[in-house]
N, C-alpha and C positions, 0 to 999 in steps of 0.2 A: 734878515728874513722876516718872510711876510706867513702870514697865516689866513685862510678864506673863510667864506661865510659871515653872518651879522657881528660885530662887535657887542661884548655881551652890555645888556640895559644897564646905563646909569643907575644906580640906589633916586627912587622919588624921597624927593624931600619929604617931612613926614605934614600928612593933609590941617590947613592953619584952617579951622572952624571960624564963623562971624564971630563978632562979638558977643558975648552970653549977656543975656538976662539974670541970668542965676548962676553963680560960681560952683564950677566944678573942676577940680583939679584932674583931666585929662593925662595926663604925663604920670601924676603919681598913683592916683584914682584907679579906683576899680567898679566899674558900673555895676556889677553883679551885685554886691556888696554893698556900696553906697547907694546907686538909684532904682534898680532893681527890685531886689527883695527888703527895702525899707518899707516899701507904702505899706503904712497901716501896721507895721510893727513886725514887717518880716514875709508875709505871702504875696505870690506872685501866682495867679493872679490874685485880687487882693480878698479877704474873706467876703468882703458883702456879694460878688462879683456871681460867685454861686455855689449853693444850697451844698450843707454837709454830705447830702443822699448821694449828688452825682458825681461820684468819685471817677467812674468810667470815662464822663467827657473831661474833668478834671485833668485826668492821668494822659489822657490824649493829646488837649493843648499845653499842657508842662511840659510835654515831652517833643515837641515839636519846637519852643522855645530852646530847651535845654539841649538841642541838637543844632539850632542854627548859631546857640554861640558858638559850639566847639568847630564847628564847619570855620565860621568868621573868623576866628585865629589860627587857625589848622595854618595857614598862608604865612605867618608871620612867626611861626614853632619852628623847629630844626629840623623834625621830622617826622610830624602828623599830617593828616591826610584826611580830608575830610568825611560828613558820613553819605552825605549825599553831592556834594561836591567837589571837582576835581581843578581846583584853583592854583595854579602855577605859586612856587615859592618865590617870598620875598625877599629881599636883600637884609640881613640881618640887622643892618642901619634902621630901618624902618623898626624895627621892635626894641630898640635902645632904650625906649620909652613906654607907656600902655597907654598914648596916645592913640596908633594908627589902629589898636587893638580895640580900646573904649569906642572907638568912631563907626569902625566895622560893627561890632557886640550890637550898637543901640541903632544902627541902620537891619541887621538880619531880623530885630527883637520885630521893629516896627512894620516891617514884610509881614512875618506872620502874624504879628494883632492885626491888619488889615486882611487879611486871608481868613482867620478860624475864630477870631475875638473883635469883630469890627465894632462892637459897642463901645469897646475902650481905646479902639483907634483914635477919637478926638483927645482924648486924655492927652499921651504919648505925643501923637503931634505936637500939643502945647508944651510940652514938657520938652521933646526935642528943642523945639522953637524956642523957649527959656533956657537950654542948655549952647544955643549956639549954633545947631546942626538946619537941615535943611530938609524936611521931610518931603517936601517935592519933588527933591534930588533923586532921581529913577534908575542913575545912570548904572551900568554894569562893568564899569572899565575894572578889569584883572589887575589893575595899577594903583588903585586908589583908596583908602578903604572903605568910603563911601562904595564903592562900585563892587567891593568884595564882601561887603555886607549884605549887601543888595542881595547880591548872585548867591550867596548862603542861603539866605532866607528865602528865596523864591525856589530854590532848588528844595529845602526842605519842604515845602509847602506843596509844591509838585507831586513829592514824595507820596504825600498823604492825602491826595486829590480824592481817588476813587481804591484806597485800601481796605473800604468794605465797613469804615464805620458809618455812614451815610451821615456826615457832617451837613452836606446841604438839603437832605431829605428829597433828593430827587433820582429815591430810587427807580431802577425801571422807565428811566425816561418821562418821569412826572415834571410837569411841565408847573403846573399849576400849584396853587397855594401846596409848598414842598411843605414838609415835618422835617424837619433837623434831628438826627439822630433815630426817626424812628425806625422802628423792628420790620424788617420786612422777608423774615425765616419761617413767619406763620407758626413761635411758638402759641400753644395755648395748655393754659391748669390745665390739672387733671381735675384739682378742687376749685368750687367758685368761693367768695368772700364768704356765702349763706352755711356753706355745706361740706363737711370736712367728710369725701368719702373712702380717701386714701388718708392714715393717720399720718402713712412715711412721707406723703410728698406738701410740697410748698402749696399753703393756703393763702392768696392775697390777700390784705388785709382791708377791712373798711374803715375809712377814715372822713374825718372834718375836710371840706376842699378846702379851709379859711382856717388853718390852725392857729388858738392865739398862744402867746408864750405861756409857754409852763401847764397848757391845758386846761381841761375845767370845763364851767361853765360859760364861759366865753366862748366855746365851739358850738356857732351856731351855721345852721345852712344846709348846703348840698351835702351828700356824703360821696366821696369816691373812691373806687377800688382800684386797686394797686394794680400796674402791669407791671412785666418783669423789665426791669432797666436794660435797654440797650443790651437785648440775647445777641443779637450781633458781633459784639464783640468775640466771641467764639470763634469770628469767620475771616477776622482786622487779620493782614497779615505781620505777622511778629518778626523782629531782625534777627535772631540769636538763637534758632531753630525753624526748623521747614512746617512740625506741626504740632498740635499740643498734646494728639493723643500717644505722643513720644512718652510723656510722663504720666505713667498711670499712677492709680490715687484710687483705691478699694473704696466700697460702698462704707456708710458709717456705721459700726458695727451695733452702735446704741439705737440705731431705728431701723434693725433687724427684727424683721415682720415674726421669724422663727423663735424672738425673744424678749416676747414680754417684760420679762424682769429687768434688761437692761435698758430698755426705753423709759420705764418708770424710773427707773434710776438717775438717767439722763436729767427729767424732769424734775424730781426734788432735787438736784445738785443746783438747777438754775432758780429752784424756788430758796432754796437755805441758802443762797447770794444774794436772790431781793432780801432777803427779811434780814441779814444781817450789813444792809448798804451802810457803810460811812461817807460823810462828806469828804475825805479825799478819794475813794472810790466812783464817786457819783461824779467830780472835778476831772477824772481823768477819764470814764467814760463818754462825757460832752469833748472831750480835750481829744482825743483816738478816732470819735468820731465824725471830726471838722478837719478833712484831708489839708484843706489849704491853709491850715494851722500845724497839724502836725508833723504832715510828710513833708510840707515845704522847708519849716522851719528846723525840721532834726538836720540837715545837710548842713544847711547855714551854720546851725550853731557849732556844728565838727570844724567846719572850716577855719571859722574863728578858734575853736580850741587849736588845730595842728596850724595857726598862722598860714595859712596858702597863700602862694602872690594869685595871680588874676589867672592864669593858666589852668594852676589847680584848682580854682573854684570852677572853672567852665568844664574838666575834666569829671571834679568829684561829683557835680551837678548832672552829667551828662550819665554817669556810670550808675548814679541811682535811678534816675527819670527813668533808664533803658530799663536797670531790674525790673523796676515798678509796671511797667508798661508791656514786657515780656510774659512779668510772672501773673501780669491781672488777665489777658488773653486766656491764656491756661487753667487760671481760677474759671473764669467762665465757661470755659469747655469744659470742667465736670461739676458747676452747677449747673447747668442745661441735658449734664446727662444724668446725674444722681437727682435733681430736683427735689430734692429733702425740703424736711418743715421747720419752722419754726418755731423756737417756745411757746408761744402764746398759744396756736393748737394745738399744741403737745400736752399741755397744762389743762386745757378746756376738756380734751380726749381723756386723758387718765383719770382725771379728779374732777369731771362734769360742776353739781355746784356745790361740789362737798367746801365746806371750809378750807381755809390752807392761812398759817404764817407766811406775809410777805412783805413789800413792801407796799402801802395802800393807796400811793396817787401825791399830787404835788401836797407839802404842806400836811400831808393825815401820818409822814411816819411809818414803820412797821404795824400793821396790824396781824392779830390772830381769828379773827373772824372774818377775813375776807375770800366770798364766792369765789371761787377757780376763775370760773367761765370769763369772771368778772375780770384775774389780773392783768396788768398790762406792763411788759418792764421799764427798766427808766426812762430807757429812747424808744420812738417810734421804730418799729421792724425796716429792716432794708428789702427796699423794691425787687428782691430775689432771692431763690431758694438758699437755703442755708448755710448748706455744705458744699465748698471748704469755708473756711472762714476767710473773706474778701481783706477785711482790713490787718487781718494776721498775719496772713502771707503777704499784704504789700509792705507789711511794718521790716517781716523776716527778709526777704528780698532786697529793701534798701538798707536793712543792718549790715547783714553779708557782702552788698555788692559795696559800703564805708568799710567794712572791717578790712577788704581786701586791699582795696583802694589805697586806704591810709596805713597799712601794716599794723595799726592794733585797733583796740576796741575802745579807746576812749572814745568820748560824747563830750562831756563835762556839761552837761545842759540845764541849767533850772528858770524855771520858769514862773512867775508869778498870777496868781487867780486875788484879787481884792476880794472881801467879804461880798456877799451877796449877790456875786454876778453868774453864777452859775441857769440856763439858760429854762432850763425844767423846771426850778425851782426859785426864781427871779426873787432877790431880795432875803433868803434864807438860806440857801449856802453859794461858798463854803461860810458857816456861821464867824467864823474870821478870816483873817487875811492869811492864804495859803499860799506856801512855795511847793513846789511840785520838780523832782532834780532825779536827774540820771545820769550817772557818771561813767556809764558804758550804756554802749548799743545792746549788750546783750540783757542789763536793766529794762530799756527802750522794749526791744519788742517784748519781753514777759510781759511787765504791764499791760502794753496793744493788747496781746493775746486774754488777759485776765478781762479787762477791759470792758469786753462782747459778751462774758458771761455776768460782770457787773449789773451791767445794760440790759442784758433781761434779751441779746438778740442773739445768741449763739450757745452752743451745749459744749462744755469744759471738753469732750471728747476731741468735738471739732474744730474746737481750737488748737490742742496739744498737736494734732495731724496737720494742722495748715501752718507751723514754724517748719519744720524740715520741708516744708512741700515750698515754700516762698524763696529758703535760703539755696535754692539749684541755680534759682532764676539770677539772685546777685551774682554767682559765676558764672554764670557763662556774661552775665554782662560785664562782668569787669575784663573778662580776656579778650571780648570784642571789643571795649576799646583800647583795650592795653595796645591792640595791635594797630589800631587807629594811630595811636597815640605814637606809635613806633614805624608806623607805615610801611608793617608788612601786613597789608590786605588782601586778599584773593582777586578784588574786582582792580 
């Protein structure tokens, strides 16, 4: 008996990288756990590479890495289909160990680094060489781990090439002097940094061009005015829905011009929190502000707590990254629509020069005679309107995505802060070694929400409403990724 057609392809032998200079167990190791998320203790990109306030940029970049990991591993999975690539499934023998998956994942990462985080490309190039990989191998042979990784990474980059983020700074054909991530929407604030004409609307803050760690007399020189950070983010193409306007969010009741009492109560709630700041609250405020730490390390902690395999790490990281990304697009849609005032402007509007009790600045502790117009939150104000709370919604979206993926609420994460390591009050806070512990994702998201009030950057009413708003994007991300894991996609 004979059959027509080509014979099935014989399984390719696992790729054998050149002799490494640094040991890494390609067969049993996990490149996400052992290499990518361990630089500097877990942040990727590294914590020093992106400023704490650059959350939209960080979210956009990390999503591409984590989508590339998923797509690079998909051909070695029994059913999974890539998000941006459709590489033919490889024979099961090629995934008997993690070797091909690790090689494909690292090459996919390098393609993303070169395109959207090029200042880190030389570092990753050296790392790949040290592990015995050839960063110059740009092949896209779909039967090899190198080719699969390169194809997956390039496909993700291509999908975000013109997604609305303007990462090249060449919107509308700009050829010279590009302005990466610059606004092209024409947003203009109602208030200036010098005059609050509408007390419900965002007022850009005025601050030193170069801020000394801890603030204070060291802040000298040119002062600059905030700009709305990447207002075009609301126009970026999401993955799990078509239009952010499909997720309504009523205006913040505490900023209703018809209810001045609610406005004043919201202001006084923030001042009361400022006056009661503990070392633990200060440290948590800084921790959650730094998204390369708080947002990246949490999924890592959960993956370790649940002893996930390499596929599980890639799937969890994509699920949480996607939840954050699509959530942030909708958050920016509403930030632009509501254009809400931040607490410092509201405090000045309500109390003027009247003395209030509040945190008095680095090293001052709580004072009772602080002129309200001189009050500042423990952390600088975000470069965007207040409502909804971006960090709260991000934490909530990620927490819900992880709960759905893992099937429980367990986080089991302890993070240590040695004495005196706070950035706002270095050498003083915390007074002693401090350990922050979150047993569950619910604990984590609640602390995240409260930290925005402790920091003096958001009103309690805003953070309370931002938790359920963010959670719905965790559900959407989970369902989206599960369809790709099972291969049940419509495209």
